[in-house]
N, C-alpha and C positions, 0 to 999 in steps of 0.2 A: 297605264295602259293593262289593267287587272281585272278579268271578269271570273266572279266566284260561283260556281254550280252548288245547289243545296245538296245534301245529303238524301237519296232517294229512299236508301233503305231507312234512316232514321225517321223519314217522313210517315213510311209505311209500317215499320215495326216489324215487319214478317219479312222471310225470305220467298224468293218466286227464282223458277229455272230461268235461263236462257234471256231473252228480251223480254221487253213488257211494253205498256202503253204510255209509259211516263216518257216519251220523248218529248227534247225541247228544241224548239225551232230556234237557228242561230242569227242573233242580230247582228249583221255585219254594220251598221249603221256606227256600232260602237269601235269598230276597228280602224286602224291606221291604215291610210290611202296613199298610194306613191303613185305617181304618173297617171295615165288614162283608167279611173276607176268609177263606176257607179256602184252604190247600192241599191238597185233597183226594188226588191221585195224583202218582206221577211223570207229569209234563208235564201237569198238570191242577191248575187254580185256578178259583174261583166267587167272585166280589164281587158286591154288590147297594147299592142306593141307600135302602135301607130304614133309618128312623130308630128304628125302636122305640119309636114316637109314635103309636099308630094310624094308620099310613101307608096300611094297605089294609083298612081298616074294611069296605067293602064286599064284599070277597072273602074275607074271613077273620084270623083274628088275625096278628099280626106275625113271629109265629115262622113261620108256614108260607113266608114270604119272606125272611128272614134267617137267612144261612148259619153265623154265627160267634157269635149273641148279643152281638155288639158293634154300636151305632149307626153308621150312616154317618156321616161328618164334615162340616162346613162347607166348600164349595166351594172358599173362599181357602185353608183349610188344605191341602185335597187337592192343590191347585196347588202349594203350597211343597213339600208332601212327593214329590209326582212330579216335581218340577223341570220344571213347567210354565213357558215363558219369557214368555207373553204370557196369555191367560185361557182358562179353559174356559167362558166365556160365549158362546154360537152368534152372538149377534147384539149385542154392547154398545152400538153405535151407537144402537138402538132399544129398549136397556134390557130385551132379552130375556136374562135371566141363570141359570146354573147355580145352583141352591140348594145340596144336597146331594148325596155321592157317597161312592164308597169305590176303592180301587185297590190296585195293587202296583207295585215296583219294584227295579231292579237294573242295577248297572254290569256290560256284558258286556265283555269283550276278544276282540277275533278276531285272529286271527295273519295269515290269508288270507282272499280273498273267501268269506264264507259266507251260507247264506240262514238266516233266522229264520223258522219256520212256525209254525202250530198251527190246529187246527179251533177254531170259536166259534160260539156259540149265544146270541143276544139274547132275553131273555125280558123282558116287561113286562106290567103291569096298567093301563098308561096309554095315552093315544092323542094324536096331533097334534092341538094346539088353534089355531085360525084366529080370530085379531083383526084387526078394522080399525081404523086411525087415524079417528079422527072427523073430522079437519081436512083430512091430505091425501088420505083414502081410499084408503092403502096396506095392504095386508095383512100380517101378522105371525104367523109360525108359533112355536108351542112345542113342542118335540122332546126328551123323553129321548132319550140316546144313549148308546152305548158307544163307546170308543176306544183307540188305541196312542199312546203320546207316546215319540218319540224325540230325543234330545237338545234338549228343551222345546216340539217341534214338535207338536203335536195333529192326528190323523190319525182322522177317525170311522171306526169301522167299520160300525155298522149303528144303529138307533133306530127310533123310532114312525113316522118316515117313511118305513121300510123296508116292503117288501112282506111283511108277516106272515101267520100264520096261525096257527089253534087249536093249542093246546099241550098235551101229556099231562102237563104238569108241574103242581105249584100255580098258576101264572103263568096269564093268559089266553092270550097269543098270544107267539109266538117265530118267529124266521128262523135260520138257521144257513148258515154257509160255512167258507172256509177264508182264512186271510190268509199271504201268503208276501212277504218283503222280502229281498233283497241287499244285505249291508253289505260295503264294501271293508274292509281291515286296520284296526284302529283300537279306540279303545274309545268305546262308548255307553252313555249310560243310557236304558233301555228302562223304560216303565210300561205299566200296563193299566189301565183303569178304566170305570166307568159313574156317571151322574149325573143328578139329577133336573133340571129343568128349568122356572122359573117360578112351580113351588109345591114343597110338600112330601109330596105326596099321591100313591097309585100309585104302587108302587115299579116299578125295572128293575133286572135283574140281567144279569151277562154271566158265561159259563161257558167257560172252554178247556180243551182236551182234546189230546192228541198233540202238545204243543209242541215242536219239536227245532230243533237248530241243526246243519245240514250243509255241508260244504266244497263249494265249487263249483270245481273244480280246472282249470286253463285249459292248453292244450296248448303245449308249449315252442316255440319259434321253429322249430327243427330238424324238429320233429314236424310242425309245419303246411306248410314246405316240401315234406316227405315224402309226407304226403297229395295235396298238390295236384299233384304229381309222378305220383302213383298215377291221381287222377282225370284228368290229361293223356292218360296211358299209356292207359287204359281207353277214352278217347273215340277216341285213334288207331286202337286195334284193331279198335272197331266201325265206323269208318271204312274201314279195312280190309278188315273182313269184308264190307261192301257190294260 
C-alpha cells in the first residue's frame, strides 16, 4: 500500500512560484477500502455509514443510501483499518461514541512540498442530538461526521453540526466545500471516512471529487534575491520619478 509521486522539480529542471499546472489526479482505485465505499471516477470516491440493516427506514430502503452493497463496519475495525492512533469517538470521556462507518486509505509519498486537495460533500439523514446529564446538567452532542486521517490524526471535515441545506440526492441534507492541505516531503498514511455517532440509525455519507496532488515549488535563494533587487529598483525609480 504505497504510491510514489515523482519529483516535479527534477522533471522540470527549474523553479517556480506557488502552485503549478502539474496537478496529478488521485487514483482512489489503488486505495484500501473498508465498509461501504466505491471509487466512482478518477479523483472521486463515495462512502457511507449505512450498515444495510434498516438504517434509514423512515427515509427509504438501505439501497438508496448505500453505494457498494457492502455494509458499514464497526468503528473499532475502521480505526484499525485507517490507522487511527486515538479514537473516532468524538467525546470518549462522556461516552459519546462512534458506532459504525466506512472509509478508504493509502500511503502517499511526496518528494517535495505538495498540496493534497479535493472537493467534498457531506450528506446525512441524521441530525445533532443534544442530551443533558441529569447530575451535572452538562449538555452532550451526538453528531455523525466525515473526516480525514493523516498519520493517525483525525481531522473532522463536516458533520450534522454543520450548516446543512436540503439535498437534491436521496439524502435529506448536505453541505459541500473544498479541503486543502500542504505536505512536506515524506510518506503519509492518509484516510477518508464517515461515521455514525451514538446509534446505528439515519446514515451519513461523504462524497469526494476532483482529488489531486499538486507540487508547491518554492523559489531558490538566488531567485528570491533577484526579485528583492527588482523590487528595490522599482521603488528607487518610483521615488526618482517624483
